[in-house]
TIRO-2110 file (N, C-alpha, C; in Angstrom, 1 decimal):
// TIRO-2110
79.3, 82.6, 95.5, N, 1, A
80.8, 82.9, 95.7, CA, 1, A
81.0, 84.3, 95.3, C, 1, A
82.0, 84.8, 95.8, N, 2, A
82.7, 86.2, 95.2, CA, 2, A
83.9, 86.6, 95.5, C, 2, A
84.4, 87.8, 95.0, N, 3, A
86.2, 88.3, 95.2, CA, 3, A
85.5, 88.7, 96.4, C, 3, A
86.7, 89.1, 97.6, N, 4, A
86.5, 89.8, 98.5, CA, 4, A
86.6, 91.1, 98.2, C, 4, A
85.9, 92.1, 98.9, N, 5, A
86.0, 93.7, 98.8, CA, 5, A
86.9, 94.2, 99.6, C, 5, A
87.6, 95.0, 99.4, N, 6, A
88.3, 96.0, 100.5, CA, 6, A
87.6, 96.4, 101.3, C, 6, A
86.6, 97.2, 101.0, N, 7, A
85.4, 97.9, 101.8, CA, 7, A
86.3, 99.3, 101.9, C, 7, A
85.8, 100.1, 102.6, N, 8, A
85.7, 101.7, 102.7, CA, 8, A
87.5, 102.1, 102.7, C, 8, A
88.3, 101.2, 103.5, N, 9, A
89.7, 101.6, 104.0, CA, 9, A
90.5, 100.9, 103.4, C, 9, A
90.3, 99.4, 103.4, N, 10, A
91.3, 98.6, 103.1, CA, 10, A
91.8, 98.6, 101.4, C, 10, A
92.9, 98.2, 101.1, N, 11, A
93.4, 98.4, 99.9, CA, 11, A
94.6, 96.7, 99.8, C, 11, A
94.9, 96.4, 99.0, N, 12, A
96.0, 95.6, 98.9, CA, 12, A
97.3, 96.2, 99.2, C, 12, A
97.3, 97.2, 98.7, N, 13, A
98.8, 98.0, 99.1, CA, 13, A
98.7, 98.4, 100.5, C, 13, A
97.6, 98.4, 101.2, N, 14, A
97.5, 99.3, 102.8, CA, 14, A
97.8, 98.0, 103.6, C, 14, A
99.0, 97.6, 103.8, N, 15, A
99.3, 96.4, 104.4, CA, 15, A
100.4, 96.5, 104.8, C, 15, A
100.7, 96.2, 106.3, N, 16, A
102.0, 96.5, 106.9, CA, 16, A
102.7, 94.9, 107.2, C, 16, A
102.0, 94.0, 106.7, N, 17, A
102.4, 92.6, 107.1, CA, 17, A
103.3, 92.3, 106.6, C, 17, A
104.2, 91.6, 106.8, N, 18, A
105.9, 91.1, 106.4, CA, 18, A
105.8, 89.5, 106.4, C, 18, A
105.7, 88.7, 105.2, N, 19, A
105.9, 87.6, 105.0, CA, 19, A
107.3, 87.0, 105.8, C, 19, A
106.9, 85.5, 106.3, N, 20, A
108.1, 84.9, 106.6, CA, 20, A
108.1, 85.0, 108.2, C, 20, A
107.2, 85.7, 109.0, N, 21, A
107.0, 86.2, 110.0, CA, 21, A
106.9, 85.2, 111.2, C, 21, A
106.1, 84.2, 110.9, N, 22, A
105.9, 83.1, 111.3, CA, 22, A
106.3, 82.0, 111.1, C, 22, A
107.3, 82.0, 110.2, N, 23, A
108.1, 81.0, 109.2, CA, 23, A
109.0, 80.3, 110.5, C, 23, A
109.6, 81.0, 111.3, N, 24, A
110.7, 80.5, 112.6, CA, 24, A
109.8, 79.6, 113.3, C, 24, A
108.6, 79.6, 113.8, N, 25, A
107.8, 78.7, 114.4, CA, 25, A
107.3, 77.4, 113.9, C, 25, A
107.5, 77.3, 112.5, N, 26, A
107.2, 76.2, 111.7, CA, 26, A
108.0, 74.9, 111.2, C, 26, A
107.5, 74.0, 111.5, N, 27, A
108.9, 73.0, 110.9, CA, 27, A
109.1, 73.1, 109.6, C, 27, A
110.4, 73.1, 109.3, N, 28, A
110.8, 73.7, 108.0, CA, 28, A
110.9, 74.9, 107.5, C, 28, A
110.1, 75.5, 108.3, N, 29, A
110.4, 77.1, 108.0, CA, 29, A
109.2, 77.4, 107.1, C, 29, A
108.0, 76.4, 106.8, N, 30, A
107.0, 76.7, 105.9, CA, 30, A
105.7, 76.4, 106.1, C, 30, A
104.7, 76.3, 105.7, N, 31, A
103.4, 75.7, 106.0, CA, 31, A
103.7, 74.6, 104.9, C, 31, A
102.9, 73.4, 105.3, N, 32, A
103.0, 72.4, 104.6, CA, 32, A
101.4, 72.5, 103.3, C, 32, A
102.1, 71.9, 102.1, N, 33, A
101.3, 71.9, 100.9, CA, 33, A
100.4, 70.1, 101.3, C, 33, A
99.2, 70.1, 100.5, N, 34, A
98.5, 69.1, 101.1, CA, 34, A
98.2, 68.5, 102.3, C, 34, A
97.9, 69.7, 103.2, N, 35, A
97.7, 69.4, 104.7, CA, 35, A
97.0, 69.9, 105.0, C, 35, A
96.4, 69.9, 106.1, N, 36, A
95.1, 70.6, 106.9, CA, 36, A
96.3, 71.4, 108.4, C, 36, A
95.8, 72.8, 108.5, N, 37, A
96.9, 73.3, 109.5, CA, 37, A
95.5, 74.1, 110.3, C, 37, A
95.5, 73.5, 111.7, N, 38, A
94.4, 74.6, 112.4, CA, 38, A
94.9, 75.6, 113.2, C, 38, A
94.1, 76.4, 113.5, N, 39, A
94.5, 77.7, 114.2, CA, 39, A
93.9, 78.2, 115.3, C, 39, A
93.1, 76.6, 116.1, N, 40, A
92.7, 77.0, 117.4, CA, 40, A
91.9, 78.0, 117.7, C, 40, A
90.9, 78.4, 116.9, N, 41, A
89.8, 79.1, 117.0, CA, 41, A
90.3, 80.5, 117.2, C, 41, A
91.3, 80.8, 116.7, N, 42, A
91.5, 82.1, 116.7, CA, 42, A
91.7, 83.0, 115.0, C, 42, A
90.8, 83.9, 114.9, N, 43, A
90.6, 84.5, 113.7, CA, 43, A
91.9, 85.0, 113.3, C, 43, A
92.4, 86.0, 114.0, N, 44, A
93.6, 86.8, 113.3, CA, 44, A
94.7, 85.8, 113.3, C, 44, A
95.1, 84.8, 114.0, N, 45, A
95.9, 83.6, 113.6, CA, 45, A
95.7, 83.0, 112.0, C, 45, A
94.5, 82.8, 112.0, N, 46, A
94.0, 82.3, 110.8, CA, 46, A
94.2, 83.0, 109.4, C, 46, A
93.9, 84.3, 109.7, N, 47, A
94.2, 85.5, 108.8, CA, 47, A
95.8, 85.2, 108.3, C, 47, A
96.8, 85.6, 109.4, N, 48, A
98.0, 85.5, 109.3, CA, 48, A
98.5, 83.9, 108.8, C, 48, A
98.3, 83.1, 109.0, N, 49, A
98.4, 81.9, 108.4, CA, 49, A
98.5, 81.9, 107.2, C, 49, A
97.3, 82.1, 106.5, N, 50, A
97.1, 82.7, 105.4, CA, 50, A
97.8, 83.5, 104.4, C, 50, A
98.1, 84.3, 105.2, N, 51, A
99.2, 85.6, 104.3, CA, 51, A
100.5, 84.8, 104.4, C, 51, A
101.2, 83.9, 105.5, N, 52, A
102.1, 83.4, 105.4, CA, 52, A
102.0, 82.4, 104.1, C, 52, A
101.0, 81.6, 103.9, N, 53, A
100.9, 80.4, 102.9, CA, 53, A
100.7, 81.4, 101.5, C, 53, A
100.0, 82.4, 101.6, N, 54, A
100.0, 83.2, 100.2, CA, 54, A
100.8, 84.2, 99.9, C, 54, A
102.3, 83.9, 100.5, N, 55, A
102.8, 85.4, 100.6, CA, 55, A
103.6, 85.4, 99.3, C, 55, A
103.4, 84.6, 98.3, N, 56, A
103.8, 84.6, 96.8, CA, 56, A
103.0, 85.4, 96.1, C, 56, A
101.5, 85.6, 96.2, N, 57, A
100.9, 86.3, 95.7, CA, 57, A
100.0, 85.5, 95.1, C, 57, A
99.7, 84.3, 95.5, N, 58, A
98.7, 82.9, 94.9, CA, 58, A
97.3, 83.2, 95.3, C, 58, A
96.6, 82.5, 94.6, N, 59, A
95.1, 82.3, 94.8, CA, 59, A
94.9, 82.0, 96.0, C, 59, A
93.6, 82.5, 96.6, N, 60, A
93.3, 81.9, 98.0, CA, 60, A
91.9, 82.3, 98.4, C, 60, A
91.3, 81.2, 99.0, N, 61, A
89.8, 81.4, 99.1, CA, 61, A
89.2, 81.2, 100.7, C, 61, A
87.9, 82.0, 101.0, N, 62, A
87.6, 81.3, 102.3, CA, 62, A
86.2, 81.0, 102.3, C, 62, A
85.8, 80.0, 102.9, N, 63, A
84.5, 79.3, 103.0, CA, 63, A
84.2, 79.3, 104.3, C, 63, A
83.0, 79.6, 104.4, N, 64, A
82.5, 79.6, 106.0, CA, 64, A
83.0, 80.9, 106.8, C, 64, A
83.3, 81.9, 106.2, N, 65, A
83.8, 83.0, 107.5, CA, 65, A
83.5, 84.4, 106.9, C, 65, A
82.0, 84.5, 107.2, N, 66, A
81.4, 85.9, 106.8, CA, 66, A
81.9, 86.9, 107.2, C, 66, A
82.6, 87.0, 108.6, N, 67, A
83.0, 87.9, 109.4, CA, 67, A
84.4, 88.3, 108.8, C, 67, A
84.8, 87.6, 107.8, N, 68, A
86.2, 87.9, 107.1, CA, 68, A
85.8, 89.3, 106.0, C, 68, A
86.5, 90.4, 106.7, N, 69, A
86.3, 91.4, 105.8, CA, 69, A
87.4, 91.9, 105.0, C, 69, A
87.6, 92.6, 103.6, N, 70, A
88.3, 93.3, 103.0, CA, 70, A
89.7, 93.7, 103.7, C, 70, A
89.1, 94.8, 104.5, N, 71, A
90.1, 95.3, 105.0, CA, 71, A
91.4, 94.5, 106.3, C, 71, A
90.3, 93.6, 106.8, N, 72, A
91.2, 92.4, 107.8, CA, 72, A
92.1, 91.7, 107.1, C, 72, A
91.7, 91.4, 105.8, N, 73, A
92.6, 90.4, 104.8, CA, 73, A
93.6, 91.1, 104.3, C, 73, A
93.3, 92.4, 103.7, N, 74, A
94.5, 93.3, 103.1, CA, 74, A
95.4, 93.9, 104.2, C, 74, A
95.0, 94.2, 105.6, N, 75, A
95.9, 94.3, 106.4, CA, 75, A
96.9, 93.3, 107.0, C, 75, A
96.3, 91.8, 106.7, N, 76, A
97.3, 90.7, 107.5, CA, 76, A
98.3, 90.6, 105.7, C, 76, A
98.0, 91.0, 104.6, N, 77, A
98.6, 90.9, 103.8, CA, 77, A
98.6, 90.1, 102.8, C, 77, A
97.2, 89.7, 102.7, N, 78, A
96.1, 88.8, 101.5, CA, 78, A
96.4, 89.4, 100.2, C, 78, A
96.3, 89.0, 99.2, N, 79, A
96.2, 90.2, 97.6, CA, 79, A
94.5, 89.6, 97.6, C, 79, A
94.1, 90.8, 97.7, N, 80, A
92.5, 90.6, 97.3, CA, 80, A
92.4, 90.4, 96.1, C, 80, A
92.9, 91.0, 95.0, N, 81, A
92.8, 90.5, 93.7, CA, 81, A
92.6, 89.0, 93.6, C, 81, A
93.5, 88.2, 94.1, N, 82, A
93.6, 87.0, 94.0, CA, 82, A
93.1, 86.0, 95.1, C, 82, A
91.8, 86.5, 95.8, N, 83, A
91.0, 86.0, 96.7, CA, 83, A
89.3, 86.1, 96.3, C, 83, A
88.5, 84.7, 96.7, N, 84, A
87.3, 84.7, 96.3, CA, 84, A
86.6, 84.1, 97.9, C, 84, A
85.5, 84.2, 98.3, N, 85, A
85.0, 83.8, 99.2, CA, 85, A
83.5, 83.2, 98.8, C, 85, A
83.1, 82.1, 100.1, N, 86, A
82.2, 81.5, 99.9, CA, 86, A
81.3, 81.7, 101.7, C, 86, A
80.8, 83.3, 101.8, N, 87, A
80.6, 83.1, 103.1, CA, 87, A
79.6, 82.2, 104.2, C, 87, A
79.3, 81.8, 102.9, N, 88, A
77.5, 80.6, 103.5, CA, 88, A
77.7, 79.4, 102.6, C, 88, A
78.5, 78.4, 103.1, N, 89, A
78.0, 77.3, 102.0, CA, 89, A
77.0, 76.3, 102.7, C, 89, A
76.6, 76.4, 103.4, N, 90, A
75.8, 75.7, 104.0, CA, 90, A
75.8, 74.1, 104.5, C, 90, A
74.9, 73.3, 104.5, N, 91, A
74.9, 72.2, 105.2, CA, 91, A
75.9, 71.1, 103.8, C, 91, A
75.8, 71.8, 103.2, N, 92, A
77.1, 70.9, 101.8, CA, 92, A
78.0, 71.4, 101.7, C, 92, A
78.6, 72.0, 103.1, N, 93, A
80.2, 72.9, 102.9, CA, 93, A
81.1, 71.9, 102.8, C, 93, A
81.0, 70.3, 103.0, N, 94, A
82.2, 69.5, 102.5, CA, 94, A
82.5, 69.4, 100.9, C, 94, A
81.1, 69.6, 100.4, N, 95, A
81.0, 69.6, 98.7, CA, 95, A
82.0, 70.8, 98.3, C, 95, A
81.3, 72.1, 98.8, N, 96, A
81.8, 73.3, 98.6, CA, 96, A
83.4, 73.3, 98.7, C, 96, A
83.7, 72.7, 100.2, N, 97, A
85.1, 72.6, 100.2, CA, 97, A
85.9, 72.2, 99.4, C, 97, A
85.7, 70.9, 98.7, N, 98, A
86.3, 69.9, 98.0, CA, 98, A
86.4, 70.8, 96.5, C, 98, A
85.4, 71.5, 96.1, N, 99, A
85.5, 72.3, 95.0, CA, 99, A
86.1, 73.2, 94.9, C, 99, A
86.3, 74.2, 96.2, N, 100, A
87.3, 75.2, 96.1, CA, 100, A
88.7, 74.8, 96.4, C, 100, A
88.8, 73.9, 97.2, N, 101, A
90.5, 73.1, 97.2, CA, 101, A
90.9, 72.7, 95.9, C, 101, A
90.0, 72.5, 94.6, N, 102, A
90.8, 72.3, 93.8, CA, 102, A
91.1, 73.6, 92.9, C, 102, A
90.5, 74.7, 93.3, N, 103, A
90.7, 76.0, 92.4, CA, 103, A
91.6, 76.9, 93.0, C, 103, A
91.9, 76.3, 94.5, N, 104, A
92.8, 77.8, 95.3, CA, 104, A
93.8, 76.8, 95.7, C, 104, A
95.1, 77.2, 95.9, N, 105, A
96.3, 76.3, 96.6, CA, 105, A
96.3, 76.5, 97.9, C, 105, A
95.7, 77.9, 98.8, N, 106, A
95.6, 78.3, 100.1, CA, 106, A
94.2, 78.4, 100.4, C, 106, A
93.6, 77.6, 101.2, N, 107, A
91.9, 78.0, 101.5, CA, 107, A
92.1, 77.7, 103.3, C, 107, A
91.1, 79.3, 103.6, N, 108, A
90.6, 79.3, 105.0, CA, 108, A
89.3, 78.6, 105.1, C, 108, A
89.1, 78.1, 106.1, N, 109, A
87.5, 77.4, 106.3, CA, 109, A
87.2, 77.8, 108.0, C, 109, A
85.8, 78.4, 107.9, N, 110, A
85.6, 78.8, 109.0, CA, 110, A
85.0, 77.9, 110.1, C, 110, A
84.0, 78.1, 111.0, N, 111, A
83.6, 77.1, 112.0, CA, 111, A
82.3, 76.1, 111.1, C, 111, A
82.7, 75.3, 111.2, N, 112, A
81.7, 74.1, 110.6, CA, 112, A
80.8, 73.2, 111.4, C, 112, A
81.4, 73.2, 113.0, N, 113, A
80.6, 72.5, 113.9, CA, 113, A
81.2, 71.2, 114.0, C, 113, A
80.7, 70.1, 114.6, N, 114, A
81.7, 68.9, 114.5, CA, 114, A
81.7, 67.9, 113.5, C, 114, A
82.7, 67.7, 113.3, N, 115, A
83.2, 66.9, 112.0, CA, 115, A
83.3, 65.5, 112.2, C, 115, A
82.5, 64.6, 111.5, N, 116, A
82.9, 63.4, 111.5, CA, 116, A
84.5, 62.9, 111.1, C, 116, A
84.8, 61.6, 111.6, N, 117, A
86.2, 61.3, 111.2, CA, 117, A
86.2, 60.8, 109.8, C, 117, A
85.5, 60.5, 109.2, N, 118, A
85.0, 59.9, 108.0, CA, 118, A
84.7, 61.2, 107.1, C, 118, A
84.6, 62.3, 107.3, N, 119, A
84.4, 63.6, 106.4, CA, 119, A
85.9, 64.3, 106.4, C, 119, A
86.2, 64.3, 107.9, N, 120, A
87.5, 64.5, 107.9, CA, 120, A
88.6, 64.0, 106.8, C, 120, A
88.4, 62.7, 107.2, N, 121, A
90.0, 61.7, 106.1, CA, 121, A
89.5, 62.2, 104.7, C, 121, A
87.9, 62.2, 104.3, N, 122, A
87.7, 62.5, 102.9, CA, 122, A
88.5, 63.7, 102.5, C, 122, A
88.2, 64.7, 103.5, N, 123, A
88.5, 66.2, 103.1, CA, 123, A
90.4, 66.3, 102.9, C, 123, A
90.8, 65.6, 104.0, N, 124, A
92.2, 65.6, 104.0, CA, 124, A
92.8, 64.7, 102.7, C, 124, A
92.1, 63.6, 102.4, N, 125, A
92.4, 63.1, 101.0, CA, 125, A
92.2, 64.1, 100.0, C, 125, A
91.4, 64.7, 99.7, N, 126, A
91.1, 65.4, 98.8, CA, 126, A
92.4, 66.5, 99.1, C, 126, A
92.8, 67.1, 100.0, N, 127, A
93.7, 68.4, 100.0, CA, 127, A
95.1, 67.7, 99.8, C, 127, A
95.3, 66.3, 100.0, N, 128, A
96.6, 65.7, 99.5, CA, 128, A
96.5, 65.7, 98.2, C, 128, A
95.5, 65.4, 97.3, N, 129, A
95.5, 65.4, 96.0, CA, 129, A
95.8, 66.5, 95.1, C, 129, A
94.9, 67.5, 95.9, N, 130, A
95.4, 68.9, 95.2, CA, 130, A
96.5, 69.6, 95.6, C, 130, A
97.4, 69.3, 96.6, N, 131, A
98.5, 70.0, 97.5, CA, 131, A
97.9, 71.4, 98.1, C, 131, A
96.6, 71.3, 98.1, N, 132, A
96.3, 72.7, 99.0, CA, 132, A
96.6, 72.8, 100.4, C, 132, A
97.0, 73.9, 100.7, N, 133, A
97.0, 74.1, 102.5, CA, 133, A
95.7, 74.6, 102.7, C, 133, A
94.9, 73.8, 103.3, N, 134, A
93.6, 74.1, 104.1, CA, 134, A
94.1, 74.6, 105.7, C, 134, A
93.7, 75.7, 105.8, N, 135, A
93.6, 76.3, 107.3, CA, 135, A
92.4, 76.2, 107.9, C, 135, A
92.1, 75.8, 109.0, N, 136, A
91.0, 75.4, 109.8, CA, 136, A
90.5, 76.6, 111.0, C, 136, A
89.7, 77.1, 111.1, N, 137, A
89.8, 77.9, 112.5, CA, 137, A
89.6, 76.9, 113.5, C, 137, A
88.9, 76.0, 113.3, N, 138, A
88.5, 75.2, 114.6, CA, 138, A
89.6, 73.8, 114.6, C, 138, A
89.7, 73.3, 115.7, N, 139, A
90.5, 72.3, 115.7, CA, 139, A
90.2, 71.0, 114.8, C, 139, A
91.1, 70.3, 113.8, N, 140, A
90.7, 69.5, 113.3, CA, 140, A
91.5, 67.9, 113.0, C, 140, A
90.4, 66.9, 113.5, N, 141, A
90.9, 65.4, 113.4, CA, 141, A
92.0, 65.3, 113.0, C, 141, A
92.5, 65.6, 111.7, N, 142, A
93.2, 65.3, 110.8, CA, 142, A
94.3, 66.2, 110.5, C, 142, A
94.5, 67.1, 111.3, N, 143, A
95.3, 68.2, 111.0, CA, 143, A
96.9, 67.9, 111.5, C, 143, A
97.9, 68.2, 110.3, N, 144, A
99.0, 67.9, 110.2, CA, 144, A
99.8, 68.9, 111.4, C, 144, A
99.5, 69.9, 111.6, N, 145, A
99.8, 71.1, 112.2, CA, 145, A
98.8, 72.1, 113.2, C, 145, A
99.0, 72.0, 114.4, N, 146, A
97.9, 72.5, 115.2, CA, 146, A
98.6, 74.2, 115.9, C, 146, A
98.4, 74.7, 115.2, N, 147, A
98.7, 76.6, 116.2, CA, 147, A
97.6, 76.8, 117.1, C, 147, A
97.8, 77.3, 118.3, N, 148, A
97.1, 78.1, 119.1, CA, 148, A
97.4, 79.4, 119.9, C, 148, A
96.6, 80.3, 120.0, N, 149, A
97.2, 81.4, 120.6, CA, 149, A
96.9, 80.7, 122.3, C, 149, A
98.0, 80.3, 123.2, N, 150, A
97.9, 79.9, 124.7, CA, 150, A
97.4, 81.2, 125.7, C, 150, A
98.0, 82.3, 125.2, N, 151, A
97.8, 83.6, 125.6, CA, 151, A
97.9, 84.7, 125.3, C, 151, A
97.1, 85.9, 125.1, N, 152, A
96.8, 86.9, 124.7, CA, 152, A
96.5, 88.2, 125.7, C, 152, A
97.2, 89.4, 125.4, N, 153, A
97.0, 90.4, 126.4, CA, 153, A
96.9, 91.8, 125.4, C, 153, A
96.1, 92.7, 125.4, N, 154, A
96.2, 94.0, 124.4, CA, 154, A
97.1, 94.9, 125.3, C, 154, A
98.0, 95.6, 124.3, N, 155, A
98.3, 96.9, 124.5, CA, 155, A
97.9, 98.1, 124.8, C, 155, A
98.3, 99.2, 125.4, N, 156, A
98.0, 100.4, 125.0, CA, 156, A
96.7, 101.0, 125.8, C, 156, A
96.1, 100.0, 126.7, N, 157, A
95.3, 100.7, 127.6, CA, 157, A
95.5, 101.0, 128.8, C, 157, A
95.3, 102.2, 129.2, N, 158, A
95.8, 102.6, 131.0, CA, 158, A
94.7, 102.3, 131.5, C, 158, A
94.7, 103.1, 132.7, N, 159, A
93.9, 102.9, 133.7, CA, 159, A
92.4, 103.3, 133.4, C, 159, A
91.9, 102.5, 132.4, N, 160, A
90.6, 102.8, 132.0, CA, 160, A
90.4, 103.6, 131.0, C, 160, A
91.7, 103.7, 130.2, N, 161, A
91.5, 104.9, 129.0, CA, 161, A
92.9, 104.6, 128.2, C, 161, A
93.0, 105.2, 126.9, N, 162, A
93.7, 104.8, 126.0, CA, 162, A
93.3, 104.3, 124.7, C, 162, A
94.0, 103.7, 123.7, N, 163, A
93.9, 102.8, 122.3, CA, 163, A
94.6, 101.9, 122.5, C, 163, A
93.7, 100.6, 121.9, N, 164, A
94.3, 99.8, 121.8, CA, 164, A
95.5, 99.6, 120.4, C, 164, A
96.9, 98.9, 121.1, N, 165, A
97.9, 99.5, 120.4, CA, 165, A
98.2, 97.9, 119.5, C, 165, A
98.2, 96.9, 119.9, N, 166, A
98.3, 95.5, 119.6, CA, 166, A
98.4, 94.4, 120.5, C, 166, A
98.3, 93.2, 119.9, N, 167, A
97.7, 92.2, 120.9, CA, 167, A
99.0, 91.1, 120.9, C, 167, A
99.7, 91.2, 122.4, N, 168, A
100.8, 90.2, 122.6, CA, 168, A
100.3, 89.2, 122.9, C, 168, A
100.9, 88.1, 122.0, N, 169, A
100.5, 86.8, 122.2, CA, 169, A
101.7, 85.5, 122.6, C, 169, A
101.3, 84.4, 122.8, N, 170, A
102.2, 83.6, 122.8, CA, 170, A
101.2, 82.2, 122.1, C, 170, A
102.3, 81.8, 120.9, N, 171, A
101.8, 80.9, 120.0, CA, 171, A
102.3, 79.6, 120.3, C, 171, A
101.6, 78.7, 120.3, N, 172, A
102.1, 77.2, 120.4, CA, 172, A
101.7, 76.6, 119.4, C, 172, A
102.6, 75.9, 118.9, N, 173, A
102.4, 75.2, 117.6, CA, 173, A
103.0, 73.5, 117.9, C, 173, A
102.0, 72.6, 117.3, N, 174, A
102.7, 71.0, 117.7, CA, 174, A
101.8, 70.4, 116.3, C, 174, A
102.3, 69.1, 116.5, N, 175, A
101.5, 68.4, 115.1, CA, 175, A
102.3, 67.0, 115.2, C, 175, A
102.2, 66.5, 114.0, N, 176, A
103.2, 65.2, 113.7, CA, 176, A
104.2, 65.2, 112.7, C, 176, A
105.4, 64.1, 113.1, N, 177, A
106.6, 64.6, 112.5, CA, 177, A
107.2, 65.3, 113.1, C, 177, A
107.8, 66.3, 112.2, N, 178, A
108.7, 67.1, 112.6, CA, 178, A
108.2, 68.0, 113.7, C, 178, A
106.9, 68.3, 113.9, N, 179, A
105.9, 69.1, 114.7, CA, 179, A
105.7, 68.1, 116.0, C, 179, A
106.1, 67.0, 116.5, N, 180, A
106.0, 66.6, 117.2, CA, 180, A
106.4, 67.0, 118.6, C, 180, A
107.4, 67.8, 118.8, N, 181, A
108.1, 68.8, 119.8, CA, 181, A
107.3, 69.8, 119.8, C, 181, A
106.4, 70.2, 120.8, N, 182, A
105.6, 71.8, 120.6, CA, 182, A
106.6, 72.8, 120.9, C, 182, A
106.5, 73.8, 120.2, N, 183, A
107.2, 75.3, 120.6, CA, 183, A
106.4, 76.5, 120.5, C, 183, A
106.9, 77.0, 121.2, N, 184, A
106.0, 78.4, 121.5, CA, 184, A
107.0, 79.7, 121.1, C, 184, A
106.2, 80.9, 121.0, N, 185, A
107.0, 82.1, 120.8, CA, 185, A
106.2, 83.1, 121.1, C, 185, A
106.6, 84.4, 121.8, N, 186, A
105.9, 85.3, 121.4, CA, 186, A
105.9, 86.1, 120.4, C, 186, A
104.5, 86.7, 120.1, N, 187, A
104.4, 86.9, 118.8, CA, 187, A
103.0, 88.3, 118.9, C, 187, A
103.6, 89.5, 118.5, N, 188, A
102.5, 90.6, 118.4, CA, 188, A
101.4, 89.9, 116.7, C, 188, A
100.2, 90.2, 117.7, N, 189, A
99.3, 89.3, 116.4, CA, 189, A
98.0, 89.7, 116.7, C, 189, A
98.2, 91.0, 116.2, N, 190, A
98.7, 92.0, 115.2, CA, 190, A
99.2, 92.9, 116.5, C, 190, A
100.4, 93.7, 115.7, N, 191, A
101.3, 94.4, 116.0, CA, 191, A
100.7, 96.0, 116.3, C, 191, A
101.6, 96.7, 116.8, N, 192, A
101.0, 98.3, 117.0, CA, 192, A
100.7, 98.9, 115.4, C, 192, A
101.8, 98.3, 114.5, N, 193, A
101.6, 98.9, 112.9, CA, 193, A
100.6, 98.1, 112.2, C, 193, A
100.0, 97.0, 113.2, N, 194, A
98.8, 96.0, 112.4, CA, 194, A
100.0, 94.8, 111.6, C, 194, A
100.8, 94.6, 111.6, N, 195, A
101.8, 93.7, 111.1, CA, 195, A
102.0, 92.6, 112.1, C, 195, A
102.2, 91.3, 111.9, N, 196, A
102.5, 90.1, 112.8, CA, 196, A
104.0, 90.4, 113.0, C, 196, A
104.6, 90.3, 113.9, N, 197, A
105.9, 90.6, 114.7, CA, 197, A
106.4, 89.5, 115.8, C, 197, A
107.7, 88.9, 115.4, N, 198, A
108.3, 88.5, 116.8, CA, 198, A
108.6, 88.9, 117.9, C, 198, A
108.3, 88.5, 118.7, N, 199, A
108.9, 89.2, 120.3, CA, 199, A
109.9, 88.6, 120.5, C, 199, A
109.8, 87.3, 120.7, N, 200, A
110.9, 86.5, 121.3, CA, 200, A
111.3, 85.2, 120.6, C, 200, A
112.1, 84.9, 120.3, N, 201, A
112.6, 83.3, 119.4, CA, 201, A
111.9, 82.4, 120.0, C, 201, A
111.4, 81.2, 118.8, N, 202, A
110.7, 80.6, 119.5, CA, 202, A
111.8, 79.2, 119.7, C, 202, A
111.1, 78.4, 121.0, N, 203, A
111.7, 77.7, 121.8, CA, 203, A
110.8, 76.1, 122.0, C, 203, A
111.6, 75.3, 122.3, N, 204, A
110.8, 73.9, 122.7, CA, 204, A
110.1, 74.0, 123.8, C, 204, A
109.1, 73.4, 124.3, N, 205, A
108.4, 73.6, 125.3, CA, 205, A
108.9, 72.6, 126.1, C, 205, A
109.0, 72.5, 127.5, N, 206, A
109.9, 71.5, 128.3, CA, 206, A
108.3, 70.9, 129.0, C, 206, A
108.0, 69.5, 128.7, N, 207, A
106.6, 69.3, 129.3, CA, 207, A
105.5, 69.8, 128.9, C, 207, A
104.8, 70.6, 129.7, N, 208, A
103.4, 71.3, 129.6, CA, 208, A
103.6, 72.7, 130.1, C, 208, A
104.8, 72.9, 130.3, N, 209, A
105.1, 74.3, 131.0, CA, 209, A
105.3, 75.3, 130.1, C, 209, A
104.4, 76.4, 130.2, N, 210, A
104.4, 77.5, 129.6, CA, 210, A
104.6, 79.0, 130.2, C, 210, A
105.8, 79.4, 130.0, N, 211, A
106.2, 80.8, 131.2, CA, 211, A
104.7, 81.6, 131.0, C, 211, A
104.5, 82.4, 131.7, N, 212, A
103.4, 83.3, 131.6, CA, 212, A
104.2, 84.6, 131.0, C, 212, A
103.1, 85.1, 130.0, N, 213, A
103.5, 86.7, 129.5, CA, 213, A
104.0, 87.2, 130.7, C, 213, A
105.0, 88.0, 130.3, N, 214, A
105.9, 89.3, 131.1, CA, 214, A
104.9, 90.3, 130.3, C, 214, A
104.7, 91.5, 131.7, N, 215, A
103.8, 92.4, 131.7, CA, 215, A
104.6, 93.3, 130.5, C, 215, A
103.6, 94.0, 129.7, N, 216, A
103.8, 94.8, 128.2, CA, 216, A
104.3, 96.1, 128.8, C, 216, A
105.1, 96.8, 128.3, N, 217, A
105.8, 98.3, 128.7, CA, 217, A
105.4, 98.8, 127.4, C, 217, A
104.6, 99.6, 127.8, N, 218, A
104.1, 100.8, 126.9, CA, 218, A
105.6, 101.4, 126.5, C, 218, A
105.9, 101.6, 124.9, N, 219, A
106.8, 102.0, 124.4, CA, 219, A
106.7, 103.5, 123.3, C, 219, A
END
C-alpha cells in the first residue's frame, strides 16, 4: 500500500477538472454513499467518477489498478495527497477491499475477474456499513448505479495526421430506484483541456434507442 505519486509532470495543482460536471446525469445530482457504482470497463470514466465523489478533497483509495498513474489522477482532479493505492491485492482482494473501505470514503476497484454473488453481497454490506462510495471498473452484480460509455470518438485527427485533442463520448446511466429510467448525455471525457465537460444536457432514453454521435467539428 502506498501513496499515489504524481510522476514527472503531474501535480495536484495541475488539473483542469471541474467538480459537478457529471452531477446532472446522476440521480439526486450526486454519487450515493454506502453503495456500489460501476463504470462499465472504462478507466477515464472510473477516474472521473472518483474525482466527482472526492470533490471536497476527501480521502480516496485505489485497489487493483496498477495502471492508474499520478498524472492521470491529478489531471482528473483527485488530490494526490489524500490518495493511497494497493496496485496488486492478489487473491485476497475481497479482504483487502473490505479493509480499505473502512479507511477511505471513496474507493476505486480495478478488474478482479468474475465475482460470485455471495462475495458481491458481502462487499455491498460492508460498503453500506462504512458509507463508502465504491466505484468498480467492471460491471458489478450489486451496483446501485451503472454508468457506461456507449459510444466514443476522438477529436483532433485529420487525414492520417494531427494530435488527439479530446474524446467525445455518450454516457449512459441506469440503476435502481430513481435511476430506473436510463439517461444519457454527450460528454467530453476528457476534453481538449483535459477536463470532463458536458456537450449536451442529459436526457431520458426512450426504449433502447440511443442517437448516434454527431460528427465532431474541429474548432
